ROKOL-217277 format. One line per 2 residues: number of its first residue (from 1); for each residue x, y, z of C-alpha. Coordinates in Angstrom, 3 decimals, m for minus. Example, Ala and Ser with C-alpha at 12.3 -4.5 7.8 and 13.67 -1.06 7.14 Angstrom:
BEGIN
1	12.300/m4.500/7.800; 13.670/m1.060/7.140
END
This chain:
BEGIN
1	m11.358/23.506/m19.487; m8.068/24.068/m21.259
3	m5.598/26.302/m19.422; m3.151/28.166/m21.640
5	m0.336/30.549/m20.749; 0.051/33.968/m22.341
7	3.346/34.686/m24.019; 5.342/37.454/m22.333
9	8.189/38.461/m24.703; 11.378/38.464/m22.580
11	12.874/41.510/m24.273; 9.745/43.564/m23.713
13	9.541/42.397/m20.109; 13.173/43.395/m19.574
15	12.636/46.810/m21.219; 9.642/47.523/m18.975
17	11.634/46.492/m15.897; 14.461/48.820/m16.954
19	11.901/51.628/m17.176; 11.111/51.129/m13.503
21	8.058/48.858/m13.758; 7.662/46.244/m10.997
23	9.121/42.963/m12.374; 5.869/41.028/m12.016
25	3.821/43.854/m13.545; 6.355/44.097/m16.374
27	5.743/40.445/m17.234; 1.968/40.866/m16.990
29	1.933/44.023/m19.127; 4.193/42.480/m21.771
31	1.833/39.504/m22.014; m1.035/41.951/m22.679
33	0.637/43.639/m25.606; 2.269/46.611/m23.880
35	5.529/47.341/m25.675; 6.880/50.367/m23.836
37	6.445/52.185/m20.528; 5.158/55.118/m22.577
39	1.914/53.184/m23.092; 1.483/53.011/m19.324
41	1.723/56.779/m18.836; m1.755/57.665/m17.537
43	m1.282/61.442/m17.431; m4.221/63.540/m18.628
45	m1.959/65.106/m21.243; m1.650/61.669/m22.886
47	m5.376/61.385/m23.614; m6.309/61.386/m27.285
49	m7.302/64.903/m28.401; m11.028/65.668/m28.970
51	m10.109/66.986/m32.425; m9.751/63.354/m33.585
53	m13.376/62.568/m32.757; m15.578/63.125/m35.798
55	m18.460/65.488/m35.008; m17.052/66.711/m31.681
57	m16.320/70.210/m33.016; m19.793/70.505/m34.577
59	m21.327/69.252/m31.319; m19.371/71.892/m29.416
61	m20.635/74.618/m31.748; m24.236/73.460/m31.382
63	m24.018/73.372/m27.593; m22.125/76.662/m27.316
65	m24.848/78.328/m29.372; m27.504/76.831/m27.103
67	m25.699/78.088/m23.989; m25.324/81.565/m25.539
69	m29.082/81.802/m26.155; m30.015/80.167/m22.825
71	m31.654/77.329/m24.738; m33.112/74.364/m22.915
73	m31.120/71.156/m23.357; m32.534/67.708/m22.615
75	m30.628/64.432/m22.421; m32.129/61.112/m23.461
77	m30.249/58.584/m21.353; m30.021/54.806/m21.333
79	m31.054/52.577/m18.445; m27.684/50.962/m17.730
81	m24.629/52.145/m15.790; m22.917/53.582/m18.873
83	m26.051/55.507/m19.800; m26.576/56.764/m16.251
85	m22.986/57.933/m15.819; m22.996/59.511/m19.305
87	m26.147/61.439/m18.419; m24.688/62.579/m15.083
89	m21.393/63.593/m16.721; m23.288/65.527/m19.378
91	m25.570/67.255/m16.883; m22.768/68.168/m14.478
93	m20.441/69.177/m17.311; m22.926/71.483/m19.020
95	m23.699/73.186/m15.720; m19.969/73.734/m15.168
97	m19.672/75.242/m18.650; m22.472/77.719/m18.177
99	m25.704/75.996/m19.210; m28.606/76.924/m16.927
101	m31.475/74.914/m18.409; m30.521/71.243/m18.512
103	m32.956/68.348/m18.111; m33.084/64.629/m18.843
105	m35.438/61.767/m19.541; m34.592/58.097/m19.285
107	m36.680/55.494/m21.126; m38.416/52.823/m19.089
109	m36.990/49.432/m20.034; m40.431/47.818/m20.117
111	m42.723/50.551/m21.421; m40.430/52.506/m23.750
113	m37.772/50.026/m24.751; m34.273/51.061/m25.757
115	m33.130/54.362/m27.192; m34.664/57.489/m28.669
117	m38.080/56.476/m30.005; m40.711/58.822/m31.517
119	m42.722/58.886/m28.220; m39.571/59.809/m26.294
121	m38.881/62.599/m28.793; m42.418/63.905/m28.212
123	m41.866/63.772/m24.445; m38.689/65.841/m24.787
125	m40.445/68.402/m26.992; m43.295/68.638/m24.482
127	m40.758/69.672/m21.849; m39.928/72.733/m23.919
129	m36.424/71.678/m24.969; m34.689/73.153/m27.989
131	m31.750/70.700/m28.025; m31.946/66.923/m27.547
133	m28.778/64.975/m26.704; m28.695/61.193/m26.679
135	m26.099/59.488/m24.474; m25.139/55.822/m24.913
137	m27.882/55.444/m27.519; m29.180/57.009/m30.709
139	m27.051/55.475/m33.454; m29.937/53.146/m34.359
141	m32.730/55.657/m33.631; m33.547/56.590/m37.210
143	m37.272/57.088/m36.560; m36.795/58.763/m33.179
145	m34.320/61.295/m34.553; m36.590/62.017/m37.522
147	m39.518/62.668/m35.189; m37.427/64.924/m32.943
149	m36.286/67.044/m35.873; m39.821/67.215/m37.259
151	m40.817/68.688/m33.896; m38.217/71.409/m34.348
153	m35.547/70.015/m32.001; m31.834/70.218/m32.684
155	m30.534/66.669/m32.233; m27.052/65.673/m31.082
157	m26.475/61.928/m31.014; m23.596/60.731/m28.812
159	m23.172/56.970/m28.842; m20.576/54.223/m29.102
161	m22.607/51.282/m30.395; m21.969/49.905/m33.859
163	m24.028/51.663/m36.546; m26.474/49.833/m38.764
165	m26.980/50.240/m42.504; m28.747/53.586/m42.064
167	m27.521/56.427/m39.879; m30.012/58.741/m38.139
169	m30.363/62.190/m39.731; m29.227/64.043/m36.618
171	m27.892/67.589/m36.709; m24.653/66.199/m35.293
173	m23.503/62.618/m34.804; m20.606/61.763/m32.457
175	m19.637/58.104/m32.379; m16.094/56.742/m32.750
177	m17.535/53.805/m34.683; m19.327/55.846/m37.334
179	m17.939/55.728/m40.889; m15.094/58.163/m41.466
181	m14.155/58.680/m37.806; m10.400/58.367/m37.223
183	m10.567/58.447/m33.412; m8.175/55.701/m32.305
185	m10.185/54.542/m29.297; m13.014/52.664/m30.996
187	m13.749/51.052/m27.621; m14.792/54.302/m25.920
189	m17.862/53.864/m23.736; m20.898/56.119/m24.021
191	m19.740/58.076/m20.983; m16.317/58.526/m22.570
193	m17.868/59.922/m25.757; m19.891/62.431/m23.719
195	m16.782/63.465/m21.775; m14.986/64.151/m25.055
197	m17.878/66.289/m26.288; m17.503/68.355/m23.113
199	m13.756/68.752/m23.735; m14.537/69.990/m27.238
201	m17.236/72.330/m25.904; m14.850/73.830/m23.357
203	m12.315/74.482/m26.143; m15.026/76.138/m28.250
205	m16.086/78.346/m25.348; m12.449/79.400/m24.875
207	m12.372/80.630/m28.471; m15.516/82.637/m27.695
209	m13.732/84.224/m24.714; m16.124/82.704/m22.187
211	m13.028/81.979/m20.110; m9.290/81.480/m20.504
213	m7.056/78.443/m20.104; m6.344/79.630/m16.570
215	m9.948/80.280/m15.542; m11.745/77.493/m17.420
217	m13.872/75.035/m15.416; m12.122/71.805/m14.403
219	m13.726/68.827/m16.079; m11.389/66.316/m14.452
221	m13.774/66.184/m11.467; m16.050/64.173/m13.773
223	m13.460/61.417/m14.271; m14.651/59.201/m11.370
225	m17.999/58.892/m13.182; m16.257/58.332/m16.527
227	m14.158/55.573/m14.977; m17.161/53.811/m13.422
229	m19.218/53.842/m16.622; m16.278/52.682/m18.747
231	m15.500/49.642/m16.598; m19.145/48.744/m15.879
233	m19.987/48.693/m19.605; m17.262/46.079/m20.151
235	m15.758/47.914/m23.119; m12.213/47.030/m24.091
237	m9.691/48.844/m21.930; m7.400/50.162/m24.645
239	m4.673/52.655/m23.694; m7.024/55.657/m23.777
241	m9.706/53.957/m21.707; m7.078/52.801/m19.209
243	m5.953/56.408/m18.784; m9.521/57.577/m18.174
245	m10.066/54.810/m15.617; m6.715/55.373/m13.889
247	m7.424/59.090/m13.542; m10.853/58.387/m12.086
249	m9.474/55.882/m9.597; m6.782/58.316/m8.429
251	m9.419/60.898/m7.562; m11.669/58.401/m5.799
253	m8.807/57.056/m3.686; m8.097/60.588/m2.418
255	m11.776/61.237/m1.629; m12.538/63.411/m4.666
257	m15.843/62.037/m5.968; m19.554/62.914/m5.991
259	m21.522/62.011/m2.836; m23.386/59.330/m4.793
261	m20.237/57.347/m5.511; m19.104/57.644/m1.902
263	m22.505/56.338/m0.759; m22.308/53.398/m3.176
265	m18.913/52.393/m1.790; m20.404/52.515/1.704
267	m23.479/50.340/1.025; m21.326/47.879/m0.923
269	m18.936/47.579/2.029; m15.960/48.626/m0.097
271	m13.131/50.962/0.910; m12.927/53.875/m1.554
273	m9.351/54.581/m0.421; m8.413/51.275/m2.072
275	m10.810/51.598/m5.011; m10.199/49.271/m7.938
277	m11.728/48.326/m11.246; m13.134/45.284/m9.430
279	m15.244/47.653/m7.294; m16.654/49.292/m10.431
281	m17.507/46.023/m12.149; m18.784/43.974/m9.222
283	m19.930/46.375/m6.498; m20.960/49.823/m7.764
285	m21.968/48.966/m11.330; m24.447/46.209/m10.413
287	m26.191/48.449/m7.869; m26.702/51.179/m10.453
289	m27.742/48.684/m13.121; m30.301/47.159/m10.748
291	m32.351/50.371/m10.922; m32.667/50.079/m14.702
293	m33.387/46.363/m14.534; m36.124/46.266/m11.913
295	m37.211/49.854/m11.202; m36.370/53.199/m12.804
297	m32.860/54.390/m13.724; m33.957/57.870/m12.626
299	m32.980/56.633/m9.143; m29.453/55.937/m10.318
301	m29.066/59.198/m12.221; m30.405/61.224/m9.292
303	m27.861/59.487/m7.056; m25.036/60.544/m9.388
305	m26.352/64.105/m9.675; m27.039/64.950/m6.043
307	m24.545/66.962/m4.013; m26.414/66.256/m0.775
309	m24.789/63.549/1.360; m28.001/62.547/3.151
311	m29.925/62.242/m0.103; m27.078/60.210/m1.607
313	m27.104/57.812/1.358; m30.870/57.351/1.061
315	m30.749/56.640/m2.685; m27.767/54.296/m2.335
317	m29.588/52.250/0.299; m32.607/52.043/m2.001
319	m30.436/50.817/m4.872; m28.752/48.284/m2.581
321	m32.172/46.872/m1.700; m33.167/46.671/m5.376
323	m29.897/44.896/m6.127; m30.638/42.287/m3.455
325	m33.997/41.675/m5.133; m32.241/41.427/m8.491
327	m29.905/38.750/m7.133; m32.848/36.687/m5.874
329	m34.661/36.902/m9.215; m31.471/36.146/m11.111
331	m30.727/33.096/m8.964; m34.141/31.570/m9.654
333	m33.971/32.365/m13.366; m30.460/30.968/m13.674
335	m31.478/27.624/m12.174; m34.569/27.523/m14.387
337	m32.555/28.420/m17.488; m30.021/25.683/m16.751
339	m32.822/23.125/m16.381; m34.242/24.184/m19.753
341	m30.832/24.043/m21.416; m29.988/20.639/m19.914
343	m33.199/19.327/m21.421; m32.097/20.418/m24.893
345	m29.221/17.955/m25.276; m27.785/14.700/m24.003
347	m25.509/15.493/m21.017; m23.011/12.994/m22.460
349	m22.800/15.117/m25.605; m21.507/18.679/m26.069
351	m24.177/21.413/m26.025; m25.414/23.021/m29.263
353	m23.197/25.648/m30.893; m25.491/28.423/m29.603
355	m28.169/28.548/m26.918; m31.526/30.333/m26.858
357	m33.764/30.056/m23.790; m37.240/31.404/m23.059
359	m39.681/30.949/m20.208; m42.907/32.921/m19.662
361	m41.907/33.597/m16.034; m38.549/35.190/m16.854
363	m38.072/38.866/m15.899; m36.909/40.964/m18.842
365	m34.728/43.141/m16.625; m32.418/40.255/m15.749
367	m32.130/38.331/m19.046; m28.699/39.786/m19.840
369	m27.174/38.654/m16.560; m28.606/35.151/m16.944
371	m27.327/34.975/m20.534; m23.860/35.853/m19.238
373	m24.072/33.097/m16.611; m25.111/30.534/m19.244
375	m22.287/31.633/m21.528; m19.769/31.308/m18.694
377	m21.085/27.913/m17.633; m21.316/26.234/m21.051
379	m19.005/28.382/m23.206; m21.592/28.979/m25.901
381	m23.121/32.156/m27.364; m26.292/32.464/m25.296
383	m29.559/34.354/m25.630; m32.177/34.543/m22.892
385	m35.670/35.861/m23.679; m38.519/37.173/m21.556
387	m42.042/38.160/m22.540; m42.435/41.893/m23.091
389	m44.472/43.712/m20.454; m44.996/46.778/m22.640
391	m48.659/47.561/m23.386; m49.552/46.404/m26.876
393	m46.431/44.242/m27.191; m47.514/41.250/m25.124
395	m46.697/38.765/m27.901; m43.135/39.990/m28.281
397	m40.037/38.572/m26.624; m37.128/40.720/m25.534
399	m33.798/38.936/m25.604; m30.305/39.682/m24.425
401	m27.255/37.760/m25.575; m23.646/37.249/m24.541
403	m20.969/35.743/m26.714; m17.612/33.984/m26.745
405	m14.437/34.871/m28.630; m14.788/34.391/m32.374
407	m18.540/34.982/m32.571; m19.506/38.621/m33.253
409	m23.004/38.693/m31.815; m24.331/41.777/m33.585
411	m23.016/40.532/m36.935; m24.637/37.162/m36.246
413	m27.989/38.870/m35.618; m27.549/40.843/m38.825
415	m27.062/37.589/m40.764; m30.111/36.022/m39.086
417	m32.142/39.094/m40.093; m31.006/38.803/m43.713
419	m31.707/35.083/m43.910; m35.056/35.297/m42.125
421	m36.691/38.658/m42.909; m39.275/39.683/m40.325
423	m38.051/37.430/m37.532; m36.007/40.153/m35.824
425	m38.182/43.164/m35.094; m35.266/45.114/m33.616
427	m31.646/44.366/m32.764; m28.356/46.022/m31.916
429	m25.234/45.758/m29.830; m21.565/44.787/m29.963
431	m19.368/41.789/m30.638; m19.777/40.275/m27.172
433	m23.212/41.562/m26.111; m26.363/42.305/m28.064
435	m30.115/42.576/m27.699; m33.080/41.877/m29.918
437	m36.863/41.720/m30.035; m38.789/38.925/m31.786
439	m42.388/37.750/m31.987; m43.013/34.840/m29.642
441	m44.126/32.681/m32.565; m40.688/33.118/m34.152
443	m38.648/31.883/m31.173; m37.934/28.440/m32.655
445	m36.968/29.989/m35.985; m34.565/32.342/m34.229
447	m33.108/29.517/m32.159; m32.387/27.365/m35.223
449	m31.084/30.313/m37.247; m28.638/31.377/m34.533
451	m27.439/27.796/m34.125; m26.871/27.587/m37.881
453	m24.715/30.723/m37.900; m22.758/29.472/m34.876
455	m22.173/26.095/m36.542; m20.781/27.879/m39.605
457	m18.592/30.346/m37.719; m17.281/28.362/m34.743
459	m14.913/25.418/m35.008; m14.099/22.948/m32.247
461	m11.203/25.051/m30.976; m13.466/28.079/m30.530
463	m16.060/25.933/m28.731; m13.463/24.619/m26.271
465	m13.376/26.693/m23.109; m9.893/28.113/m22.823
467	m8.682/30.115/m19.866; m5.741/32.395/m20.572
469	m3.361/32.665/m17.645; m0.016/34.181/m16.732
471	1.654/30.911/m15.836; 3.279/30.054/m12.502
473	3.488/32.565/m9.673; 7.087/32.979/m8.511
475	7.073/32.221/m4.755; 8.806/35.504/m3.907
477	5.686/37.354/m5.055; 3.346/35.452/m2.742
479	3.097/38.549/m0.513; 0.313/40.909/0.515
481	2.191/43.998/m0.731; 2.382/42.414/m4.189
483	m1.338/41.691/m4.017; m1.896/45.386/m3.232
485	0.299/46.404/m6.184; m1.708/44.204/m8.559
487	m4.980/45.379/m7.032; m4.114/49.052/m7.660
489	m3.453/48.583/m11.384; m6.114/49.024/m14.071
491	m7.549/45.736/m15.366; m10.689/44.900/m17.299
493	m12.101/43.772/m20.628; m9.287/43.274/m23.153
495	m6.691/43.864/m20.425; m7.484/40.928/m18.202
497	m6.665/40.873/m14.488; m3.789/38.543/m13.568
499	m4.615/34.845/m13.323; m1.780/32.454/m12.560
501	m1.681/28.710/m13.198; 0.396/25.756/m12.094
503	0.187/22.389/m10.383; m0.525/22.560/m6.651
505	m0.835/19.940/m3.966; m4.301/19.695/m2.425
507	m3.742/19.063/1.280; m7.424/19.182/2.293
509	m10.774/20.375/0.978; m14.247/20.909/2.385
511	m17.532/22.476/1.339; m18.568/25.768/2.931
513	m22.038/27.214/2.572; m22.961/24.118/0.520
515	m21.671/25.686/m2.702; m18.042/26.750/m2.235
517	m14.882/24.636/m1.959; m12.468/25.715/0.801
519	m8.957/24.444/0.167; m5.680/23.928/1.967
521	m3.011/23.931/m0.740; 0.740/23.667/m1.036
523	2.276/26.167/m3.454; 5.924/25.509/m4.310
525	6.522/23.910/m0.914; 4.589/26.404/1.195
527	1.043/25.924/2.610; m1.573/28.455/1.524
529	m5.357/28.763/1.783; m7.595/28.761/m1.255
531	m11.282/29.057/m2.106; m13.221/28.101/m5.227
533	m16.521/29.965/m5.211; m19.497/28.235/m6.788
535	m17.674/24.911/m7.137; m18.578/21.745/m5.225
537	m16.730/18.886/m6.960; m13.664/17.614/m5.120
539	m10.156/17.923/m6.560; m7.489/15.227/m6.946
541	m4.433/15.241/m4.625; m2.487/17.216/m7.226
543	m4.308/19.613/m9.513; m3.365/22.086/m12.242
545	m5.267/25.160/m11.095; m5.812/28.664/m12.395
547	m6.034/31.221/m9.594; m6.061/34.884/m8.669
549	m4.421/36.426/m5.626; m6.293/37.986/m2.740
551	m5.193/39.503/0.567; m7.395/37.946/3.256
553	m7.546/39.478/6.734; m8.219/37.449/9.875
555	m7.932/38.840/13.416; m5.926/41.789/12.149
557	m3.428/39.657/10.216; m3.325/39.893/6.393
559	m2.442/36.780/4.442; m2.382/35.813/0.792
561	m5.204/33.545/m0.356; m5.735/31.925/m3.748
563	m9.076/32.397/m5.501; m9.390/29.413/m7.817
565	m10.792/30.157/m11.280; m10.518/26.798/m12.985
567	m9.040/23.313/m13.155; m7.310/21.928/m16.238
569	m8.916/18.884/m17.821; m7.100/15.629/m17.187
571	m6.523/15.208/m20.901
END
């Protein structure tokens, strides 16, 4: 691993300090491209206006007309955390704005596959809906949208995924990444797009005198759900997304959240009064995602919709149990995947430029997580496939991929599809995460084709695992109150949480739990505890380490502890 230090322009750091930003935060923000304190203003008034979002006004008109005629509206959700929160935000928001007939369906990952398909459209029509809204899907659902419209449904597609060559012929399409959209936040999550549609709808209803600025329903109560979905979907936290997340966190910390979120904090053993983006990404998000991976995301959506505390507690405990099962399955698959990968190349040689792994025993609900683990371990674009369990599709493989910087995964799949027509039955996604379906007989062809693209696109520098850090930690900031200050800020994809790096003395080290390295370190002359989770190899007496800060509590006393992230190569 190569440890590099981000550049923090001194003038920018100084300007942020002069604006009242904590000196350490000023340095961290400057290193992440923040140029003025104005960019850090997370007030609601600083959110981008809905008028920038192409299709939002037309969506508002369509929905206002449906509300006026008491039309039945049905959401088609997705089976991940972004899709679940987007569905819950849409359902709760429409109820607040006067809709009385609102329903939803969520595709089954195994039986239905992803997105609005013709059978899903028929299911929505059979429920008597007049308006179909997709959330976190739909931009690739050309056939599903066509079927829905043929059945007489009005179709509103809200999505954030990258569009393909053909756009669906929906009545209205809202996606910041569609051609011609000037909305600045191209990284909006699906839940963020739905929230913006609701803002536009509320404005439209004001013009129709449904209410005034003073009496209009408050949509900011939905922001805790918007924040969770945005962080859990690992979209880039640009300035607008950071504002949405910050506003959601503020409400959660003061107890203003749906019962379902409160119950998730409880089962995860996290304190909502100190809620952070870490909680969203590593505690709440995985428990919601587990429903879509191993069971039915209806469980997750019902949790987010209920206003009954007892029901929320029951559903949260169920999801916690499913998540434990998911971890067990993932652990077994990860070990198996690593064994397969290690058999693909000489351990003395670097791994191939891209990795594709399949085993008949893999569970399709967990392939994405295992792909992420492989990518993290070997620093290669990685795809993991499982056999489809859908009736009639037994000879198909469903794959999920995760990528590294410099390798746009969806574009790579597009090139594979062009070079090898018929190999990819379906595909879609983003730069860093994508999914696809192939025939089992084409696995080797896909593997070689993806490796070829990776060989062409990635040079040795891109294939070298680099960890960006914030350099040495000044000793005066080795305090629990500073840890709390860092913890309270908004961090995530594209706005990485602070990781410091420097040479430390290793006083002692021992294995705990057979897979973690407990450390006694000396940081700039002072002893401090450290832990390296998932690492078992011993360190030299002096080591250049990358680490995060944590406040550890023991017998009522809080102390700073270092969470080691990496060790610089000797070279």
